[in-house]
Structure formats: C-alpha cells, structure tokens
C-alpha positions as CSV (number, residue, x, y, z in Angstrom):
1,X,0.1,0.1,0.0
2,X,1.4,3.3,-1.0
3,X,1.7,6.5,1.2
4,X,-1.4,7.9,-0.8
5,X,-3.7,5.2,0.2
6,X,-4.3,1.9,-1.5
7,X,-3.0,1.2,-5.0
8,X,-5.8,0.7,-7.5
9,X,-4.5,-0.4,-11.1
10,X,-6.8,0.2,-13.9
11,X,-5.9,-2.5,-16.7
12,X,-7.3,-2.5,-20.2
13,X,-6.3,-2.8,-23.7
14,X,-8.6,-2.0,-26.4
15,X,-10.6,1.0,-27.6
16,X,-14.0,0.1,-26.2
17,X,-12.5,-0.5,-22.6
18,X,-10.4,2.7,-22.9
19,X,-13.6,4.7,-23.4
20,X,-15.4,3.0,-20.9
21,X,-12.5,2.8,-18.1
22,X,-11.6,6.4,-18.7
23,X,-14.5,7.8,-16.6
24,X,-13.5,5.5,-13.9
25,X,-9.8,6.2,-13.7
26,X,-10.8,9.9,-13.6
27,X,-13.1,9.5,-10.7
28,X,-10.8,7.4,-8.8
29,X,-8.0,10.0,-9.2
30,X,-10.6,12.6,-7.7
31,X,-10.1,10.9,-4.3
32,X,-7.2,11.7,-2.3
33,X,-7.5,8.5,-0.3
34,X,-6.5,6.2,-3.2
35,X,-3.5,6.0,-5.6
36,X,-4.4,5.2,-9.0
37,X,-2.4,3.6,-11.7
38,X,-3.0,2.7,-15.2
39,X,-1.7,-0.2,-17.2
40,X,-2.6,-0.9,-20.9
41,X,-1.7,-4.1,-22.9
42,X,-2.3,-2.4,-26.1
43,X,-4.3,-5.5,-27.5
44,X,-5.5,-2.7,-30.1
45,X,-2.8,-0.2,-30.4
46,X,-3.5,2.6,-32.7
47,X,-7.2,2.6,-32.0
48,X,-6.3,2.5,-28.2
49,X,-3.9,5.5,-28.4
50,X,-6.4,7.6,-30.1
51,X,-8.8,7.0,-27.3
52,X,-6.1,7.6,-24.5
53,X,-5.6,11.0,-26.2
54,X,-9.3,11.8,-26.5
55,X,-9.9,11.0,-22.7
56,X,-6.6,12.6,-21.3
57,X,-5.2,9.5,-20.0
58,X,-1.8,8.1,-19.8
59,X,-0.3,4.8,-19.0
60,X,2.1,4.1,-16.2
61,X,3.0,0.8,-17.7
62,X,2.6,-0.1,-21.7
63,X,2.7,-3.8,-22.6
64,X,2.3,-3.2,-26.1
65,X,1.6,-6.7,-27.0
66,X,-0.2,-6.2,-30.4
67,X,1.2,-8.2,-33.1
68,X,0.0,-8.4,-36.7
69,X,-2.5,-11.5,-37.4
70,X,-2.4,-12.4,-33.6
71,X,-4.7,-15.3,-32.4
72,X,-6.3,-15.1,-28.7
73,X,-4.2,-18.1,-27.7
74,X,-0.8,-16.2,-28.5
75,X,-2.1,-13.0,-27.3
76,X,-3.0,-14.4,-24.0
77,X,0.0,-16.0,-23.5
78,X,2.1,-12.9,-24.1
79,X,0.1,-11.1,-21.7
80,X,-0.1,-12.9,-18.6
81,X,4.2,-12.5,-17.7
82,X,3.8,-8.7,-18.6
83,X,0.7,-8.3,-16.3
84,X,2.1,-10.4,-13.4
85,X,5.8,-8.0,-13.6
86,X,3.4,-4.7,-14.0
87,X,1.5,-5.6,-10.8
88,X,4.4,-6.4,-8.7
89,X,6.2,-3.2,-9.9
90,X,3.2,-0.9,-9.4
91,X,2.2,-2.6,-5.9
92,X,-1.2,-3.3,-6.8
93,X,-3.7,-3.7,-3.9
94,X,-6.8,-4.0,-6.2
95,X,-6.9,-4.6,-10.0
96,X,-9.8,-2.9,-12.0
97,X,-10.8,-4.8,-15.4
98,X,-13.4,-3.8,-17.9
99,X,-16.0,-5.9,-20.1
100,X,-15.1,-9.0,-21.8
101,X,-11.8,-8.9,-23.9
102,X,-8.8,-11.2,-23.7
103,X,-7.2,-8.5,-21.9
104,X,-10.1,-8.3,-19.2
105,X,-9.9,-12.2,-18.7
106,X,-5.9,-12.1,-18.7
107,X,-5.6,-9.0,-16.4
108,X,-8.2,-10.6,-14.0
109,X,-6.3,-14.2,-14.2
110,X,-2.9,-12.7,-13.6
111,X,-4.1,-10.9,-10.6
112,X,-5.7,-13.8,-8.9
113,X,-2.3,-15.8,-9.4
114,X,-0.9,-12.9,-7.7
115,X,-3.1,-13.0,-4.9
116,X,-4.6,-9.6,-5.7
117,X,-8.2,-8.8,-5.6
118,X,-9.8,-8.0,-8.6
119,X,-13.0,-5.4,-9.5
120,X,-15.0,-6.1,-12.9
121,X,-16.6,-3.4,-14.2
122,X,-19.7,-4.2,-16.5
123,X,-19.9,-7.7,-14.8
124,X,-23.0,-9.9,-15.0
125,X,-23.8,-9.7,-18.8
126,X,-25.2,-12.7,-19.8
127,X,-26.1,-14.3,-23.1
128,X,-26.3,-17.9,-21.8
129,X,-24.6,-19.3,-24.8
130,X,-20.8,-19.4,-24.9
131,X,-20.6,-19.3,-28.7
132,X,-22.9,-16.0,-28.8
133,X,-20.7,-13.3,-28.7
134,X,-17.3,-15.7,-28.9
135,X,-15.1,-15.6,-27.0
136,X,-16.8,-12.5,-25.1
137,X,-19.3,-14.5,-23.2
138,X,-16.7,-17.0,-21.7
139,X,-14.3,-14.0,-21.2
140,X,-16.6,-12.4,-18.8
141,X,-17.9,-15.3,-17.0
142,X,-14.6,-16.5,-16.2
143,X,-13.7,-13.0,-15.1
144,X,-16.9,-12.8,-12.9
145,X,-15.6,-15.9,-11.3
146,X,-12.2,-14.5,-10.4
147,X,-13.8,-11.1,-9.0
148,X,-14.0,-9.9,-5.5
149,X,-16.1,-6.9,-6.7
150,X,-19.1,-7.0,-9.5
151,X,-19.9,-3.8,-10.8
152,X,-23.0,-4.7,-12.5
153,X,-24.2,-2.0,-14.6
154,X,-28.0,-2.9,-14.4
155,X,-30.2,-4.8,-12.2
156,X,-30.4,-7.6,-14.5
157,X,-26.9,-8.1,-14.6
158,X,-26.9,-8.0,-10.9
159,X,-29.7,-10.7,-10.9
160,X,-27.5,-13.0,-13.2
161,X,-24.6,-12.5,-10.5
162,X,-26.9,-13.5,-7.6
163,X,-28.4,-16.5,-9.1
164,X,-24.7,-17.8,-9.7
165,X,-24.0,-17.5,-6.2
166,X,-22.2,-14.3,-5.9
167,X,-23.1,-12.5,-2.4
168,X,-25.0,-9.2,-2.2
169,X,-22.3,-7.4,-0.7
170,X,-19.7,-7.9,-3.7
171,X,-22.3,-6.5,-6.2
172,X,-22.8,-2.8,-6.8
173,X,-25.4,-1.6,-9.3
174,X,-23.8,1.3,-10.8
175,X,-25.2,1.8,-14.4
176,X,-22.9,1.7,-17.5
177,X,-19.6,3.6,-17.9
178,X,-20.3,4.0,-21.5
179,X,-22.9,6.9,-20.7
180,X,-20.4,8.5,-18.4
181,X,-18.1,8.8,-21.6
182,X,-20.8,10.2,-23.7
183,X,-21.9,12.8,-21.1
184,X,-18.0,13.6,-21.2
185,X,-17.9,14.2,-24.9
186,X,-21.2,15.7,-24.9
187,X,-19.7,18.4,-22.4
188,X,-16.6,19.0,-24.2
189,X,-18.7,19.8,-27.5
190,X,-18.4,17.0,-30.5
191,X,-17.5,17.3,-34.3
192,X,-20.0,17.2,-36.9
193,X,-20.6,13.5,-38.2
194,X,-21.0,12.3,-41.6
195,X,-24.8,12.9,-42.1
196,X,-26.7,9.6,-42.5
197,X,-30.4,8.3,-41.9
198,X,-28.9,4.7,-41.1
199,X,-25.6,4.2,-39.5
200,X,-24.1,0.6,-40.1
201,X,-21.7,-1.4,-38.1
202,X,-21.1,-5.2,-38.4
203,X,-17.7,-7.1,-37.6
204,X,-18.6,-9.7,-34.8
205,X,-16.9,-13.4,-35.5
206,X,-20.1,-15.1,-35.7
207,X,-21.5,-12.8,-38.7
208,X,-18.2,-13.3,-40.8
209,X,-19.4,-16.1,-42.6
210,X,-22.6,-14.5,-43.9
211,X,-21.1,-10.7,-43.9
212,X,-21.5,-10.7,-47.7
213,X,-25.2,-12.0,-47.5
214,X,-26.0,-9.3,-44.9
215,X,-24.3,-6.5,-46.9
216,X,-26.5,-7.8,-49.7
217,X,-29.7,-7.5,-47.9
218,X,-28.9,-4.0,-46.6
219,X,-28.1,-3.1,-50.3
220,X,-31.7,-4.3,-51.5
221,X,-33.1,-2.2,-48.6
222,X,-31.0,0.8,-49.8
223,X,-32.0,0.4,-53.3
224,X,-35.5,0.5,-52.5
225,X,-35.0,3.8,-50.6
226,X,-32.9,5.8,-52.7
227,X,-33.7,8.9,-50.6
228,X,-32.3,7.6,-47.3
229,X,-28.4,7.7,-46.8
230,X,-26.7,4.7,-45.5
231,X,-23.1,5.1,-43.8
232,X,-20.9,2.2,-43.0
233,X,-17.9,2.9,-41.0
234,X,-16.0,-0.4,-42.2
235,X,-14.0,-2.5,-39.4
236,X,-10.5,-2.8,-40.3
237,X,-10.7,-6.6,-40.6
238,X,-10.1,-7.6,-44.2
239,X,-12.8,-10.4,-43.9
240,X,-15.5,-7.4,-43.3
241,X,-14.2,-5.2,-45.9
242,X,-13.8,-7.9,-48.9
243,X,-17.3,-9.1,-48.1
244,X,-18.8,-5.8,-47.9
245,X,-17.4,-4.2,-50.7
246,X,-19.2,-5.7,-53.7
247,X,-22.7,-6.1,-53.0
248,X,-22.4,-2.0,-51.9
249,X,-19.9,-0.1,-53.4
250,X,-22.2,0.5,-56.3
251,X,-25.0,2.2,-54.6
252,X,-24.9,6.1,-54.6
253,X,-26.8,6.4,-51.4
254,X,-24.3,3.9,-49.5
255,X,-21.0,5.5,-48.2
256,X,-18.3,2.8,-47.0
257,X,-15.8,4.9,-45.0
258,X,-12.5,3.8,-42.6
259,X,-13.6,3.8,-39.0
260,X,-14.7,6.9,-37.4
261,X,-13.0,8.6,-34.4
262,X,-15.1,8.5,-31.4
263,X,-16.3,12.2,-31.4
264,X,-17.6,12.1,-34.9
265,X,-18.9,8.3,-34.3
266,X,-21.0,9.9,-31.3
267,X,-22.5,12.7,-33.7
268,X,-23.2,10.3,-36.3
269,X,-25.0,7.9,-33.8
270,X,-27.0,11.0,-32.5
271,X,-28.0,12.2,-36.0
272,X,-29.1,8.9,-37.4
273,X,-32.7,7.8,-37.6
274,X,-31.5,4.2,-36.9
275,X,-28.3,2.4,-36.1
276,X,-27.9,-0.9,-37.7
277,X,-25.0,-3.1,-35.4
278,X,-23.7,-6.4,-33.9
279,X,-21.8,-4.4,-31.5
280,X,-22.4,-4.2,-27.8
281,X,-21.8,-0.6,-27.3
282,X,-23.6,0.7,-29.5
283,X,-26.6,-0.9,-27.9
284,X,-26.0,1.4,-24.9
285,X,-24.9,4.5,-26.7
286,X,-27.6,4.6,-29.2
287,X,-30.4,4.9,-26.4
288,X,-28.1,7.4,-24.6
289,X,-28.2,9.5,-27.7
290,X,-31.5,9.3,-28.6
291,X,-31.4,6.8,-31.6
292,X,-33.0,3.6,-32.3
293,X,-30.9,0.3,-32.6
294,X,-31.3,-2.5,-34.7
295,X,-29.2,-5.6,-33.5
296,X,-28.0,-8.3,-36.0
297,X,-27.5,-11.0,-33.0
298,X,-29.5,-13.7,-32.5
299,X,-29.2,-13.1,-28.5
300,X,-28.1,-10.0,-26.7
301,X,-26.4,-9.6,-23.3
302,X,-28.0,-6.1,-23.2
303,X,-31.9,-6.9,-23.1
304,X,-32.6,-3.8,-21.4
305,X,-32.8,-1.6,-24.4
306,X,-35.3,-4.1,-26.3
307,X,-37.2,-4.2,-23.2
308,X,-37.7,-0.4,-23.3
309,X,-38.6,-0.7,-27.2
310,X,-35.5,1.6,-28.4
311,X,-33.3,-1.6,-29.3
312,X,-34.9,-4.3,-31.8
313,X,-33.4,-7.8,-32.1
314,X,-33.4,-8.6,-35.8
315,X,-31.7,-12.3,-35.7
316,X,-28.9,-12.9,-38.1
317,X,-30.5,-14.6,-41.0
318,X,-30.1,-11.9,-43.9
319,X,-33.7,-12.6,-45.2
320,X,-34.9,-11.8,-41.8
321,X,-32.5,-8.8,-41.4
322,X,-33.9,-7.1,-44.5
323,X,-37.3,-7.4,-43.5
324,X,-36.8,-6.2,-39.8
325,X,-34.8,-3.2,-41.4
326,X,-37.9,-2.5,-43.8
327,X,-40.3,-2.6,-41.1
328,X,-38.4,-0.1,-38.8
329,X,-37.9,2.2,-41.3
330,X,-41.5,2.1,-42.1
331,X,-42.5,2.4,-38.5
332,X,-42.7,5.6,-36.5
333,X,-39.2,5.4,-34.5
334,X,-40.6,7.9,-31.6
335,X,-38.7,8.4,-28.3
336,X,-40.3,6.9,-25.1
337,X,-40.7,9.3,-22.2
338,X,-37.8,8.8,-19.6
339,X,-36.4,10.6,-16.7
340,X,-34.3,13.7,-17.7
341,X,-30.6,12.2,-18.4
342,X,-31.4,8.8,-17.7
343,X,-31.5,5.7,-20.1
344,X,-32.1,1.7,-19.5
345,X,-28.0,1.4,-19.3
346,X,-27.2,4.5,-17.0
347,X,-27.6,8.2,-15.7
348,X,-23.9,9.2,-16.4
349,X,-22.9,8.6,-12.6
350,X,-21.6,5.4,-12.9
351,X,-18.0,6.1,-12.4
352,X,-18.3,7.9,-9.3
353,X,-20.3,5.2,-7.5
354,X,-17.4,2.6,-8.8
355,X,-14.9,5.2,-7.0
356,X,-17.0,4.9,-3.8
357,X,-17.4,1.4,-4.0
358,X,-13.8,0.8,-4.2
359,X,-13.3,3.2,-1.4
360,X,-15.9,1.2,0.5
361,X,-14.0,-1.9,-0.2
362,X,-11.1,-0.5,1.6
363,X,-13.1,1.0,4.6
364,X,-12.7,4.4,3.2
365,X,-16.0,5.5,2.5
366,X,-20.0,4.2,2.8
367,X,-21.3,2.1,0.4
368,X,-22.8,3.7,-2.9
369,X,-26.6,3.6,-3.2
370,X,-27.5,1.3,-6.4
371,X,-28.7,2.9,-9.5
372,X,-32.0,2.1,-11.1
373,X,-33.7,3.0,-14.0
374,X,-37.6,3.5,-14.3
375,X,-39.3,4.1,-17.6
376,X,-41.6,6.9,-17.7
C-alpha cells in the first residue's frame, strides 16, 4: 500500500475498454485516499492510443503486446507474464478490469494468481450461450468467477450474478460507464458527423461467414430507399471489407468509410434515424443519444434496450434482417418518455459509484446507493 492510500490499478487494452474505463480512472483520481495507476496491454494499438488521447489518459506501464494477425491463444500467453510483473512493479492492492476482452480475462487471471483482488466493471452480462458472442461470453463469465467486486451496470446484470452465487455485498449496481463517457464528450462539444439516416457497423466473428449476405440484404433495402443515406464505417478486419465492398460499392446512397473517430461516431449516432449493428457498445450508446438500434444478433447480453422499446433484435438470417430493417424504416421511431438524463443503461454517474465502492472495499467510505432505471 502506497503513502497515498491503497493502489488501484486500472488495466485495459482496447478502444472500447479505454472509453469505458476513462471515467473510472478520472473518478478514482479525484479521491485523495486512493493511489491510481493505469496499465495498458495495447491489445489494439492505434485505436487504443487515439482513445487514450481523447480522454486525457496516460499509462504508467504499456505492455505493447499487439502483433499482426495475433491469435487469442498467443495474445493471452504474451500478456500474462507482463501483467504479473507490472502488478508487482505498481504494488497493486486492487486491479480493475472492464468488460469481456482477452485483456479483461488475462488481467483478472494474472491478478488472481498474484493474490490481488479484482474488480470487474460491467459485470454480470449474459447471453447464456458461450458461442454468442465468442469469445466474450466466456471471458466475462470467467472474469466474474475471479472477481471480488462486481460492478453490475443494471439490475438484470446483478440478478444474473446473484443467481450464480455471488454474494450481495460484492455486487454493486452502478449504471454503465459508456453513458458517462458520452456525457463527457457532450460537455466538451463533439465534431459534426457524416450525416446519414442509417448508420451501420457489423464485425462480429459469428457474422463473418454471412457478412456478404448481410451486405446484400442491406443493399436491397438501400436500393428501395433512394432518398435515405446509409453510412457504413468499415471494421479494419479484411474479411469484413472484402465481403461488404462488392454488394454495396455501386449504390449511390451507401457510403463506405474508414472507422470514425470517437467524437465523430457519437455525432453520427445522434444524427441517424437508425443504427444497424452487431456491436455491444452501440446498444448502450444509441439509446443514450436518442437513436433506435437494430441489433444483428440471435441473442443479446443487453436486453434492457429491447424491453424499453429502443433496441430491436433482428436475428442474423439475412432475409430476416432485410425484413426487420424495412419494418423499422417504415415505423414511427418516436422516443419513449424517460426521466431526464437517464437511459436503460445508466445516468452518467456510474464512475463515481464505482470509485465510492472501491473506497468502501478499503473501509474508506460508505457503500454507494445502487442505481436503478424507471421508464416513464
């Protein structure tokens, strides 16, 4: 334990982790009774660096593990020794990890082996199918099994944890830090996005085999709606790009672009009539920005948006996606009445609750009140 209080190491390595952990890092640093250190694996190098700059983050240790065409096995194998050494160097008293990536699980496992308690931000999400999404469902379940503190973003996530036997005092309902990150960007002001009626992002491993067929389905919808603008920032994965280019490149109302910077993406989501995605994060961000989300998955670990009527599960069959997209474009995508500033996934105060819960763990503060969402 350092002279500034217990040392909390925030470990992450991808662009989504950086945006969702940034509010937590800053909330922890506001406390004089905790010492905060940042450890990055750089599982995603360039995307991570851009997000670190955007949220004014710096790393105390950077493992720089990314290599071309890395496999999950190689990646985890490279991370574990570096993580163990880093925890010893930083004299970690608690390690915080986020979400469900290879970095999440490896960082939790290395801490567990070292006898260091783990706090899991965004704990308790479940599809109850280890193949969907792969490998994220397994990563988050294994991370929860190793964690001493579980920061559940919603009541449903907390219920999953409690059903799995995690004691109530280890589970904190905080809201999702994705909403905190969006509120941060909104306060700064965001750059104008590339205007589009339908914003598309598809990249999941389980959809790669049918990506060309999904692109064809989207292309048929776009050809029937010539006045609507479709924008697809393409994932860097060549398998996605190769499958998408052919069916869509000839359509004048479909624009294929490079990945958008975070601020631009935020504005593009806000401006869109509908987001079509297989992403997890956009299921949270769309509702927080007032935009309906069509989810190209068979199941989702984020059912709260479905229940609130702002996310719509289309499945993965290309014909069903085509029908579902047509139905949504023909419908009135009006917005439900919610309490001001709230969404099904959080109210922008998750990071402060997590920081207080960490202090509570060390006997430095009271237990934070659980967050809850009530639809108006």
